[in-house]
C-alpha positions as CSV (number, residue, x, y, z in Angstrom):
1,M,132.8,124.1,-144.0
2,A,131.5,121.0,-142.2
3,F,133.8,118.7,-140.4
4,T,133.0,115.0,-139.6
5,F,134.7,113.4,-136.6
6,R,134.9,109.7,-136.1
7,I,135.9,108.4,-132.7
8,A,137.2,104.8,-132.6
9,I,136.2,103.0,-129.5
10,P,138.2,99.9,-128.8
11,K,136.2,96.7,-128.2
12,P,136.4,95.3,-124.7
13,V,138.7,92.3,-124.4
14,K,137.0,89.2,-123.0
15,S,139.5,87.8,-120.6
16,V,137.5,84.7,-119.6
17,G,140.3,82.2,-120.0
18,P,141.3,82.0,-116.4
19,L,137.7,82.0,-115.1
20,A,136.6,79.3,-117.5
21,G,139.6,77.2,-116.6
22,L,138.8,77.5,-112.9
23,M,135.1,76.5,-113.5
24,F,136.2,73.5,-115.5
25,L,138.6,72.5,-112.8
26,M,135.9,72.7,-110.2
27,A,133.4,70.8,-112.3
28,T,135.9,67.9,-112.9
29,A,136.8,67.9,-109.3
30,G,133.2,67.4,-108.3
31,C,132.7,67.7,-104.6
32,S,136.3,67.0,-103.6
33,F,136.4,70.3,-101.7
34,I,133.6,69.1,-99.4
35,E,134.4,66.6,-96.7
36,D,133.0,63.1,-97.3
37,R,131.1,62.3,-94.1
38,S,129.4,59.2,-95.2
39,E,131.8,57.0,-93.2
40,R,130.5,58.6,-90.0
41,Y,127.1,56.9,-90.5
42,V,128.8,53.5,-90.8
43,D,131.0,54.0,-87.8
44,A,128.5,55.8,-85.5
45,P,127.6,53.8,-82.4
46,E,124.0,52.7,-81.8
47,G,122.2,54.7,-79.2
48,E,120.1,53.4,-76.4
49,P,116.4,53.1,-77.1
50,L,114.1,55.5,-75.3
51,K,112.5,53.9,-72.2
52,L,109.0,54.9,-71.3
53,P,107.5,54.7,-67.8
54,A,105.7,51.5,-67.0
55,S,102.4,53.4,-66.8
56,A,102.7,55.0,-70.3
57,D,100.5,53.9,-73.1
58,E,103.0,52.9,-75.9
59,S,100.4,53.2,-78.6
60,R,100.4,57.0,-78.0
61,F,104.1,57.4,-78.8
62,N,105.9,57.2,-82.1
63,Q,109.0,58.6,-83.8
64,A,108.5,62.1,-85.2
65,M,111.8,62.0,-87.2
66,P,112.7,58.3,-87.5
67,V,116.2,57.1,-88.5
68,R,116.2,54.3,-91.0
69,E,116.8,51.0,-89.3
70,V,119.8,49.0,-90.5
71,L,119.3,45.3,-90.5
72,T,122.0,43.1,-89.0
73,A,122.2,41.3,-92.3
74,D,123.1,44.6,-94.1
75,S,125.6,46.0,-91.6
76,G,128.5,43.9,-92.7
77,R,128.3,45.1,-96.3
78,M,127.9,48.8,-95.7
79,Y,130.5,51.2,-97.1
80,A,130.4,54.7,-98.4
81,G,128.9,53.8,-101.8
82,E,125.9,51.9,-100.5
83,L,124.6,53.7,-97.5
84,P,120.9,53.3,-96.8
85,E,118.7,56.1,-98.2
86,P,117.0,58.6,-95.8
87,P,113.6,57.3,-94.6
88,D,110.6,57.9,-96.8
89,M,108.1,59.6,-94.4
90,T,105.3,58.3,-96.6
91,A,106.5,54.7,-96.7
92,E,103.8,53.5,-94.4
93,I,101.0,55.2,-96.3
94,L,99.4,53.1,-99.0
95,D,99.1,54.6,-102.5
96,E,95.4,53.6,-102.3
97,N,93.5,52.9,-99.1
98,Y,90.5,50.6,-98.8
99,V,91.5,48.5,-101.8
100,V,89.8,45.1,-102.4
101,E,92.6,42.7,-103.4
102,V,92.1,39.2,-104.8
103,V,94.6,36.3,-105.1
104,D,93.2,33.0,-106.3
105,D,90.2,32.2,-104.0
106,E,91.3,34.8,-101.4
107,I,89.7,38.2,-101.3
108,W,90.2,40.9,-98.7
109,L,90.0,44.7,-98.0
110,L,93.4,46.2,-97.3
111,V,93.3,49.2,-94.9
112,N,96.2,51.4,-93.8
113,D,95.4,51.2,-90.1
114,V,96.0,48.9,-87.1
115,P,93.4,46.1,-86.2
116,G,92.5,47.9,-82.9
117,R,91.1,50.8,-84.8
118,L,89.3,48.6,-87.4
119,W,87.5,46.3,-85.0
120,P,84.9,48.8,-83.7
121,A,84.4,50.2,-87.2
122,V,83.6,46.7,-88.7
123,T,81.3,46.1,-85.7
124,A,79.5,49.4,-86.4
125,Y,79.2,48.5,-90.1
126,M,77.6,45.1,-89.4
127,N,75.1,46.7,-87.0
128,Q,74.2,49.6,-89.3
129,K,73.7,47.4,-92.3
130,G,71.2,45.1,-90.6
131,L,73.6,42.1,-90.2
132,G,74.0,42.5,-86.5
133,V,76.6,40.8,-84.4
134,A,75.5,37.6,-82.7
135,Y,79.0,36.4,-81.6
136,D,82.5,37.9,-81.6
137,N,86.0,37.1,-80.4
138,P,88.4,40.0,-80.5
139,Q,91.4,37.8,-79.8
140,L,90.7,35.7,-82.9
141,G,89.5,38.7,-84.8
142,L,86.1,37.1,-85.7
143,L,82.7,38.6,-85.9
144,Q,79.6,36.5,-86.8
145,S,76.3,38.0,-87.8
146,E,72.8,37.0,-87.0
147,L,70.9,35.0,-89.6
148,V,70.5,37.3,-92.6
149,N,67.3,35.6,-93.8
150,F,65.1,37.5,-91.3
151,S,66.3,41.1,-92.1
152,K,65.3,42.8,-95.3
153,R,68.4,45.1,-95.3
154,A,70.7,42.1,-94.7
155,R,69.0,40.2,-97.5
156,D,69.6,43.0,-99.9
157,L,73.2,43.3,-98.8
158,V,74.1,39.7,-99.6
159,G,71.9,39.4,-102.7
160,L,69.1,37.2,-101.4
161,P,65.8,37.5,-103.4
162,E,63.1,39.7,-102.0
163,N,60.4,37.0,-102.4
164,P,62.0,33.6,-102.2
165,E,60.2,30.6,-103.7
166,G,60.0,27.6,-101.4
167,E,62.3,26.9,-98.6
168,E,65.7,28.6,-98.7
169,P,68.9,27.8,-96.8
170,V,69.7,29.9,-93.8
171,I,72.8,32.1,-94.2
172,A,75.1,34.0,-91.8
173,V,78.0,36.3,-92.4
174,Q,81.4,36.2,-90.8
175,A,84.0,39.0,-90.8
176,K,87.7,38.4,-90.0
177,V,89.9,41.3,-88.9
178,S,93.6,40.4,-88.9
179,P,97.0,42.1,-89.2
180,G,98.1,42.6,-92.8
181,V,101.2,41.2,-94.4
182,R,102.6,44.8,-94.6
183,R,103.4,46.5,-91.3
184,K,100.7,48.7,-89.8
185,T,98.0,47.5,-92.1
186,T,94.9,45.4,-91.5
187,E,93.1,43.0,-93.8
188,V,89.3,42.4,-93.5
189,Q,87.6,39.4,-95.0
190,F,83.9,38.5,-95.3
191,R,82.4,35.2,-96.0
192,T,78.8,33.8,-96.1
193,F,78.1,30.3,-94.9
194,E,75.2,28.0,-94.0
195,P,75.1,27.2,-90.2
196,E,74.6,23.5,-89.4
197,N,71.3,24.4,-87.6
198,R,68.8,27.3,-88.0
199,D,69.6,28.6,-84.5
200,A,73.3,29.3,-85.3
201,D,73.9,29.3,-81.5
202,Q,77.7,29.4,-81.5
203,L,80.7,31.1,-83.1
204,V,81.9,29.0,-86.1
205,S,85.6,28.7,-86.6
206,W,87.1,30.4,-89.7
207,N,88.1,28.0,-92.4
208,D,90.9,29.4,-94.7
209,N,90.8,26.3,-96.9
210,A,87.1,26.4,-97.6
211,N,86.3,26.3,-101.3
212,R,83.9,29.1,-102.3
213,S,81.7,29.4,-105.3
214,P,82.0,32.3,-107.8
215,Q,78.8,33.7,-106.3
216,Q,80.1,33.6,-102.8
217,L,83.3,35.3,-103.9
218,E,81.3,38.0,-105.6
219,T,79.1,38.5,-102.5
220,S,82.3,38.9,-100.5
221,R,83.6,41.4,-103.0
222,Q,80.5,43.5,-102.8
223,L,80.5,43.4,-99.0
224,L,84.1,44.5,-98.8
225,K,83.6,47.3,-101.4
226,D,80.6,48.5,-99.3
227,L,82.7,48.3,-96.1
228,G,85.5,50.4,-97.7
229,E,83.0,53.1,-98.6
230,F,81.7,53.0,-95.0
231,L,85.2,53.3,-93.5
232,K,86.2,56.1,-95.8
233,A,83.1,58.1,-94.7
234,R,84.0,57.5,-91.0
235,E,87.7,58.5,-91.2
236,D,87.2,61.6,-88.9
237,S,85.5,59.6,-86.2
238,K,87.8,56.7,-85.5
239,S,87.7,54.9,-82.2
240,Y,90.0,52.3,-80.6
241,S,89.2,48.9,-79.2
242,R,91.1,47.8,-76.1
243,A,89.5,44.4,-76.4
244,A,91.2,43.9,-79.8
245,L,94.6,44.6,-78.2
246,G,94.7,40.9,-77.3
247,M,94.5,40.0,-81.0
248,V,97.4,37.8,-82.0
249,V,99.9,40.0,-84.0
250,K,102.5,37.7,-85.5
251,P,104.6,38.8,-88.5
252,L,103.6,36.8,-91.6
253,V,106.9,37.6,-93.2
254,R,110.3,37.0,-91.6
255,L,113.9,37.5,-92.7
256,E,116.2,34.7,-91.4
257,S,120.0,35.2,-91.2
258,E,123.0,33.0,-90.5
259,N,126.2,34.6,-89.1
260,E,124.6,38.0,-89.7
261,V,124.0,37.3,-93.4
262,A,120.5,37.1,-94.9
263,K,119.7,33.6,-96.1
264,R,116.0,33.3,-96.7
265,I,112.6,34.9,-96.3
266,V,109.9,32.8,-94.6
267,M,106.3,33.7,-95.4
268,D,103.5,32.2,-93.4
269,L,101.1,32.4,-96.3
270,D,99.8,30.1,-99.0
271,Y,101.8,29.9,-102.2
272,G,99.4,32.0,-104.3
273,R,99.4,34.8,-101.8
274,S,103.2,34.6,-101.4
275,W,103.8,34.8,-105.1
276,G,101.6,37.9,-105.4
277,E,103.3,39.6,-102.5
278,V,106.8,39.0,-103.9
279,R,105.7,40.2,-107.3
280,R,104.4,43.4,-105.8
281,A,107.5,44.0,-103.7
282,L,109.8,43.6,-106.7
283,D,107.7,46.2,-108.6
284,E,107.7,48.7,-105.7
285,A,111.5,48.2,-105.1
286,G,112.2,48.9,-108.8
287,I,114.0,45.6,-109.3
288,P,113.7,44.6,-113.0
289,V,112.1,41.2,-113.6
290,I,113.6,39.5,-116.7
291,D,111.5,36.3,-116.5
292,L,109.2,34.6,-114.1
293,N,107.3,31.3,-113.8
294,R,104.7,30.8,-111.1
295,E,104.4,27.0,-111.5
296,E,108.1,26.5,-111.3
297,G,108.5,29.1,-108.6
298,Y,111.2,31.5,-109.8
299,F,111.9,35.1,-110.7
300,Y,114.9,36.1,-112.8
301,V,115.9,39.6,-111.8
302,D,118.6,42.2,-112.4
303,F,120.1,43.3,-109.1
304,R,123.5,44.7,-110.2
305,P,124.9,47.6,-108.2
306,A,124.4,51.2,-109.3
307,S,128.0,51.3,-110.5
308,E,127.2,48.8,-113.2
309,T,123.8,50.1,-114.3
310,E,124.3,53.9,-114.3
311,P,125.8,55.3,-117.6
312,G,127.9,57.9,-115.7
313,W,128.8,61.5,-116.6
314,F,127.9,61.3,-120.3
315,S,124.6,59.6,-119.9
316,W,122.9,62.1,-122.2
317,F,124.9,60.6,-125.1
318,S,123.7,57.1,-124.5
319,E,120.6,55.1,-123.6
320,D,120.2,53.4,-120.2
321,P,121.6,49.9,-120.2
322,K,119.1,47.2,-120.6
323,P,118.3,44.9,-117.7
324,I,120.0,41.5,-117.7
325,H,119.5,38.3,-115.8
326,T,121.9,38.4,-112.8
327,F,120.1,36.8,-109.9
328,D,117.5,34.1,-109.2
329,L,114.7,34.3,-106.7
330,T,113.0,31.0,-105.9
331,L,109.8,30.2,-104.0
332,D,109.6,26.8,-102.3
333,N,106.2,25.7,-100.9
334,Q,106.8,23.9,-97.6
335,G,103.5,23.0,-96.0
336,S,102.0,26.1,-94.4
337,Q,105.1,28.2,-95.3
338,V,106.8,29.5,-98.4
339,I,110.6,29.9,-98.4
340,V,112.1,32.6,-100.6
341,E,115.8,32.3,-101.4
342,A,118.2,34.2,-103.7
343,S,121.3,33.1,-105.7
344,R,123.6,34.5,-108.3
345,A,122.8,33.5,-111.9
346,S,125.1,30.9,-113.4
347,D,126.4,33.1,-116.2
348,Y,126.8,36.3,-114.1
349,S,130.4,36.9,-112.9
350,G,129.7,40.0,-110.7
351,D,129.7,40.2,-107.0
352,D,127.3,37.8,-105.2
353,R,124.7,40.2,-103.8
354,S,122.1,37.5,-102.9
355,A,122.0,38.6,-99.2
356,P,121.4,42.3,-100.1
357,L,118.7,41.3,-102.6
358,L,116.8,39.4,-99.8
359,S,117.2,42.3,-97.4
360,E,115.9,44.8,-99.9
361,L,113.0,42.6,-100.9
362,F,112.1,42.1,-97.2
363,E,111.9,45.9,-96.7
364,Y,109.1,46.0,-99.3
365,L,107.4,42.8,-98.2
366,Y,107.1,43.9,-94.6
């Protein structure tokens, strides 16, 4: 006789109720168990700057781990919800180096380096390409070539015909090396011109307002492109010019404040260049532009605080809020300067964040 035995094994009881409740409680509490130390940053006293010996070369020292600088215009509005972000260690590195940029009739090569390092490199370029250097002035950042008509390599470089018919005008090339609009950058410009006499026996002053033909602009573009390739190939063999240390280094963009509140940005640039720089800075800062008009000189932007633009905990259920017009940026051309000011839009009732808008824009301009 066969017997069959069945053993009933009870199923385990899942007692997850208390654990789930604890996890939910911790999730809803967020980080309340951790001390909020953000106020310490606001209240911390400013330390004394490091003093180097008088004999030290300051160009050989920099900050290995820099702390983000807090502008005076920003310090009065700082609270735990809007502390400055940690410094971006790549902030001073251009996304692209040796870029030829054009605004209206201006064209230049933007290089992520200081003028003192670019000066000997541009000099070497002119000598190696057959242009030569007849005159130079490191303080003004000017280099002037010999007459290109008598050098085959130089003629090819600037596009002169190999076998000219009849008498042709004499041509020389000037290079201008100057500090860029953005900190720790250099802008190099080239221009061809006809000397008043065939001897070209003096350094000609640089004329920023000279009207140039399309052919001259194209020649400048080709020279700058060629210079960029030359500099890129020499990145491992950079030298420094002490003579160029006397070059005038004056910030082209300044933030002006009144009673520690940012009021305006002053740009020592022409209007076309200023407009282009403000447009670039807005893009890099991630500030949405609702509308713009170059002729009338305004940008309509959305500069609401994060508390008004972030969807919150349940953002996956909804789309990001669309940008709206909350602040105006205006550009006023005043002679050799352009004044940038900010104001709250007439139909926006939120906090007036015009000063923080100018401060953030300035960070990306300079």
